[in-house]
C-alpha positions as a Markdown table, in Angstrom:
| # | Residue | x | y | z |
|---|---|---|---|---|
| 1 | Met | 101.8 | 64.1 | 98.3 |
| 2 | Thr | 98.9 | 65.1 | 95.6 |
| 3 | Pro | 98.4 | 63.2 | 92.4 |
| 4 | Lys | 99.4 | 65.2 | 89.3 |
| 5 | Lys | 96.8 | 66.3 | 87.1 |
| 6 | Thr | 97.0 | 65.1 | 83.4 |
| 7 | Ala | 95.2 | 66.5 | 80.5 |
| 8 | Glu | 95.7 | 64.6 | 77.3 |
| 9 | Arg | 94.7 | 66.4 | 73.8 |
| 10 | Ser | 95.7 | 65.6 | 70.1 |
| 11 | Asp | 96.8 | 67.8 | 67.5 |
| 12 | Glu | 94.7 | 68.2 | 64.4 |
| 13 | Lys | 97.6 | 68.6 | 62.3 |
| 14 | Thr | 99.9 | 65.8 | 62.8 |
| 15 | Gly | 97.3 | 63.3 | 64.7 |
| 16 | Thr | 99.9 | 62.8 | 67.6 |
| 17 | Lys | 98.7 | 63.2 | 71.3 |
| 18 | Thr | 100.3 | 65.1 | 73.8 |
| 19 | Thr | 100.1 | 64.9 | 77.4 |
| 20 | Asp | 100.1 | 68.3 | 79.9 |
| 21 | Glu | 101.1 | 67.2 | 83.3 |
| 22 | Lys | 100.4 | 70.0 | 85.8 |
| 23 | Pro | 101.3 | 69.7 | 89.3 |
| 24 | Ala | 98.5 | 69.9 | 91.8 |
| 25 | Asp | 99.2 | 72.5 | 94.7 |
| 26 | Lys | 102.6 | 71.7 | 94.7 |
| 27 | Ala | 104.8 | 74.6 | 96.5 |
| 28 | Pro | 107.8 | 75.8 | 94.4 |
| 29 | Lys | 111.1 | 74.4 | 95.1 |
| 30 | Gln | 113.4 | 76.5 | 97.5 |
| 31 | Asp | 117.2 | 75.5 | 97.1 |
| 32 | Ala | 119.5 | 75.7 | 100.4 |
| 33 | Ser | 120.9 | 78.8 | 99.3 |
| 34 | Ala | 117.5 | 80.4 | 99.6 |
| 35 | Ser | 117.9 | 80.6 | 103.5 |
| 36 | Val | 118.4 | 83.9 | 104.9 |
| 37 | Ala | 120.7 | 84.9 | 107.6 |
| 38 | Leu | 119.2 | 87.4 | 109.9 |
| 39 | Ile | 121.0 | 90.1 | 111.8 |
| 40 | Asp | 119.7 | 92.1 | 115.1 |
| 41 | Leu | 119.2 | 95.7 | 115.5 |
| 42 | Glu | 122.7 | 96.5 | 116.8 |
| 43 | Gln | 124.4 | 94.8 | 114.1 |
| 44 | Met | 122.2 | 96.3 | 111.4 |
| 45 | Ala | 123.0 | 99.9 | 113.2 |
| 46 | Lys | 126.8 | 98.9 | 113.4 |
| 47 | Gln | 126.4 | 97.8 | 109.3 |
| 48 | Leu | 124.7 | 101.1 | 108.5 |
| 49 | Lys | 126.8 | 103.1 | 110.7 |
| 50 | Leu | 124.2 | 104.5 | 112.8 |
| 51 | Thr | 122.8 | 104.1 | 116.3 |
| 52 | Pro | 120.0 | 101.7 | 116.9 |
| 53 | Ala | 117.7 | 104.8 | 117.6 |
| 54 | Gln | 118.4 | 105.9 | 114.3 |
| 55 | Val | 117.5 | 102.8 | 112.6 |
| 56 | Arg | 114.0 | 102.1 | 114.5 |
| 57 | Lys | 113.4 | 105.6 | 113.4 |
| 58 | Met | 113.7 | 104.6 | 109.5 |
| 59 | Leu | 111.5 | 101.2 | 110.5 |
| 60 | Arg | 109.0 | 103.6 | 111.5 |
| 61 | Ser | 109.0 | 105.7 | 108.3 |
| 62 | Gly | 109.6 | 102.8 | 105.9 |
| 63 | Gln | 112.5 | 103.4 | 104.7 |
| 64 | Ile | 114.0 | 100.0 | 105.7 |
| 65 | Arg | 112.0 | 96.8 | 106.7 |
| 66 | Gly | 112.7 | 94.3 | 109.2 |
| 67 | Val | 110.5 | 91.5 | 111.3 |
| 68 | Lys | 110.0 | 91.0 | 114.7 |
| 69 | Val | 111.1 | 87.5 | 115.8 |
| 70 | Asp | 110.2 | 87.0 | 119.7 |
| 71 | Gly | 109.9 | 90.6 | 120.0 |
| 72 | Glu | 113.2 | 91.4 | 118.8 |
| 73 | Trp | 114.0 | 93.3 | 115.1 |
| 74 | Gln | 115.6 | 91.3 | 112.9 |
| 75 | Phe | 116.9 | 92.4 | 109.4 |
| 76 | Asn | 117.7 | 90.8 | 105.8 |
| 77 | Pro | 120.8 | 93.1 | 105.5 |
| 78 | Lys | 121.2 | 92.2 | 101.5 |
| 79 | Leu | 117.1 | 93.8 | 101.3 |
| 80 | Val | 118.1 | 96.8 | 103.6 |
| 81 | Gln | 121.0 | 97.4 | 101.2 |
| 82 | Gln | 118.8 | 97.1 | 98.2 |
| 83 | Met | 116.2 | 99.4 | 99.6 |
| 84 | Leu | 118.5 | 102.1 | 100.3 |
| 85 | Gly | 119.9 | 102.0 | 97.2 |
| 86 | Arg | 116.9 | 102.4 | 95.2 |
| 87 | Arg | 116.1 | 105.5 | 97.5 |
| 88 | Ala | 119.3 | 107.0 | 96.6 |
| 89 | Lys | 118.6 | 106.2 | 92.8 |
| 90 | Gly | 115.2 | 107.8 | 93.7 |
| 91 | Lys | 113.2 | 104.6 | 92.6 |
């Protein structure tokens, strides 16, 4: 674990010393609810009521995003719904 960097300074008006602790190279905390459940191409197609070919076409055109894991497309359904919702609103 990397030690914390500490900077000490004094307040001219009050004469009190304060310490600023800054974590050095510390990754942001992630809680357990931050994990993402991914679904495959066929499940995404069913959820969108489209064919897998239509979902692939949306991927190529940039309308939705996915990631390839071990050669298979995987999707975050919440992110896809957000993207499609923004497109429907014209953003």
